[in-house]
C-alpha positions in Angstrom: -103.7 -4.8 -28.6 -102.3 -3.9 -25.1 -100.5 -0.5 -24.8 -97.2 -1.2 -22.8 -98.4 1.5 -20.8 -101.9 -0.5 -20.0 -99.7 -3.6 -19.5 -97.6 -1.7 -17.2 -100.1 -0.7 -15.1 -102.0 -3.7 -14.8 -98.9 -5.8 -13.9 -97.4 -3.9 -11.6 -99.9 -1.8 -9.9 -103.4 -3.3 -9.7 -103.9 -6.3 -8.3 -103.7 -7.9 -4.8 -101.3 -6.6 -1.6 -99.8 -10.5 -2.3 -100.0 -10.3 -6.5 -98.1 -7.2 -5.9 -95.4 -8.3 -3.6 -94.8 -11.5 -5.7 -94.6 -9.5 -8.8 -92.3 -7.6 -7.4 -90.0 -10.4 -5.6 -90.1 -11.7 -9.3 -88.8 -8.4 -11.0 -86.1 -8.6 -8.1 -85.1 -12.0 -9.0 -85.2 -11.7 -12.5 -83.9 -8.4 -13.1 -82.2 -7.0 -10.3 -78.9 -7.8 -11.7 -79.1 -5.7 -14.8 -81.1 -2.9 -13.0 -78.0 -2.3 -10.2 -75.4 -3.3 -13.3 -77.0 0.0 -14.7 -74.3 3.4 -14.0 -77.7 5.8 -14.2 -80.4 3.4 -12.4 -77.5 2.3 -9.2 -77.1 5.9 -9.0 -80.7 7.2 -8.6 -80.8 4.2 -6.4 -78.0 5.7 -4.3 -79.3 9.0 -4.2 -82.5 8.4 -3.4 -81.2 6.0 -0.3 -79.6 8.5 1.0 -82.4 11.0 0.8 -84.7 8.4 2.2 -82.2 8.0 5.0 -82.6 11.5 6.0 -86.4 11.5 6.0 -86.1 8.5 7.8 -83.9 10.2 10.9 -85.7 12.7 10.6 -89.4 10.5 11.4 -87.0 9.0 14.1 -86.4 12.2 15.5 -90.3 13.1 15.7 -90.9 9.7 16.8 -93.6 9.4 14.6 -92.9 5.5 13.7 -94.0 5.1 17.1 -96.9 7.4 16.6 -98.3 5.8 13.7 -98.2 2.4 14.5 -99.8 3.8 18.1 -102.5 5.3 16.2 -103.1 2.5 13.6 -103.6 0.0 16.3 -106.7 2.1 18.0 -110.0 1.6 16.2 -110.4 5.2 15.4 -106.9 5.0 13.5 -107.0 5.3 10.1 -104.1 6.5 7.9 -102.1 3.4 8.2 -105.0 1.3 7.1 -105.5 -1.9 5.4 -106.6 0.3 2.4 -103.0 2.3 2.3 -101.6 -1.3 1.7 -103.3 -2.1 -1.2 -102.4 0.8 -2.9 -98.5 0.1 -2.6 -97.9 -0.5 -5.5 -94.8 -3.6 -7.1 -92.3 -0.9 -8.1 -92.2 0.4 -4.9 -91.6 -2.4 -3.3 -88.9 -3.5 -6.0 -87.3 -0.3 -5.1 -87.0 -1.6 -1.7 -85.7 -4.5 -2.3 -83.1 -3.0 -4.5 -82.1 -0.8 -1.6 -81.9 -4.4 0.7 -84.9 -3.5 3.1 -86.8 -7.3 3.5 -90.3 -6.7 2.2 -92.6 -8.7 3.8 -96.1 -8.7 4.2 -97.3 -8.9 8.3 -100.4 -10.2 7.2 -102.3 -10.8 10.5 -106.0 -10.1 9.7 -106.2 -6.9 11.3 -107.1 -3.6 9.4 -104.2 -1.8 9.8 -101.4 -1.9 6.8 -99.3 -4.8 6.7 -96.1 -2.9 5.9 -96.7 -1.5 9.4 -94.1 -3.1 12.2 -94.0 -1.6 16.1 -92.0 1.2 15.2 -93.7 2.5 12.1 -93.1 1.4 8.3 -91.1 -1.3 7.7 -90.1 0.4 3.9 -87.2 2.7 3.5 -88.7 4.5 0.6 -92.9 5.2 1.6 -95.8 4.9 -0.6 -96.3 8.3 -2.3 -99.7 8.8 -0.4 -97.4 8.5 3.0 -94.9 10.9 1.9 -97.6 13.8 0.8 -100.1 13.3 4.0 -99.5 14.4 7.6 -102.9 13.3 10.2 -103.6 15.7 12.7 -102.3 14.1 15.0 -99.0 14.6 13.8 -99.6 18.3 12.8 -101.0 19.4 16.3 -97.7 17.5 17.8 -94.8 18.7 15.8 -93.8 22.5 15.7 -92.8 24.6 12.4 -89.5 23.5 12.4 -89.7 19.9 12.2 -93.1 20.3 9.9 -91.0 22.4 7.4 -87.8 19.6 8.0 -90.1 17.1 7.7 -92.1 18.3 4.1 -88.0 19.4 3.0 -87.2 15.6 3.3 -90.6 14.0 2.0 -90.4 15.8 -1.0 -86.6 14.8 -1.6 -87.2 11.4 -1.1 -90.7 12.3 -3.6 -88.6 13.4 -6.3 -85.7 10.5 -6.4 -88.9 8.5 -6.1 -90.1 9.5 -8.9 -86.9 9.2 -11.2 -86.3 5.8 -9.9 -90.0 4.6 -10.7 -89.2 6.2 -14.4 -85.7 4.4 -14.8 -87.0 1.2 -13.8 -90.5 1.4 -16.0 -88.0 2.5 -19.1 -85.8 -0.2 -18.6 -89.2 -3.0 -17.8 -90.6 -1.2 -21.2 -87.2 -1.7 -23.4 -87.7 -5.2 -25.1 -84.1 -5.0 -26.1 -83.3 -6.1 -22.7 -85.4 -9.1 -22.6 -88.2 -7.0 -20.8 -91.7 -8.1 -19.9 -93.8 -6.4 -22.1 -96.7 -7.1 -24.4 
C-alpha cells in the first residue's frame, strides 16, 4: 500500500518538467476555486505574494534578472540550468498559478532553465534552491547592504512559501475535500 506522503511525493515532486507542469495545471483547473475560497489558504497566499513582491523589488533593484539571464546564456553559466528547471515541482508551479503568474515552459532546447526569460525568472515565487543560493557573480558585485536585504527578503519568501506548500498538501491529502489521494 502506498502512503499518502509517498503518493504526493511521486505525483507532485517527481517526473519530467512537462509532467510536473501538467500536474500543476490539472490541480489548478480542478482545485483553484477550493483553494482560493479557503480563508486560511487565501490569507497565506496573499502574505506570500507580499513577501515575493518585496524580494522581486530587491532583485530588480540589484538587476539580478538581467545578470542571471546573461550568465545562463554563456557556455560556462550554470545556476539557471536545465537541471534546475527539473528541480521545480508541481506545487511550486501551482502556487505561482494561484498567484496569477502565467506559468509556461520556454522549452527551446537550450541548456538553461526553461522558466528563465530575458529579464530573469518568470516565477514570482522562486524554487527553494534559487532562494537559498547566490552565485559568485552576485556575491562579487553586491554590496553588503543589498546582499543583507536580499537574504532577508528571500528568508521571508521561503518561510511563507513553506507554509503555503504545507497548506496545499494538507488540502490535497484530505479525503473529505475530494482530494487526490491513494
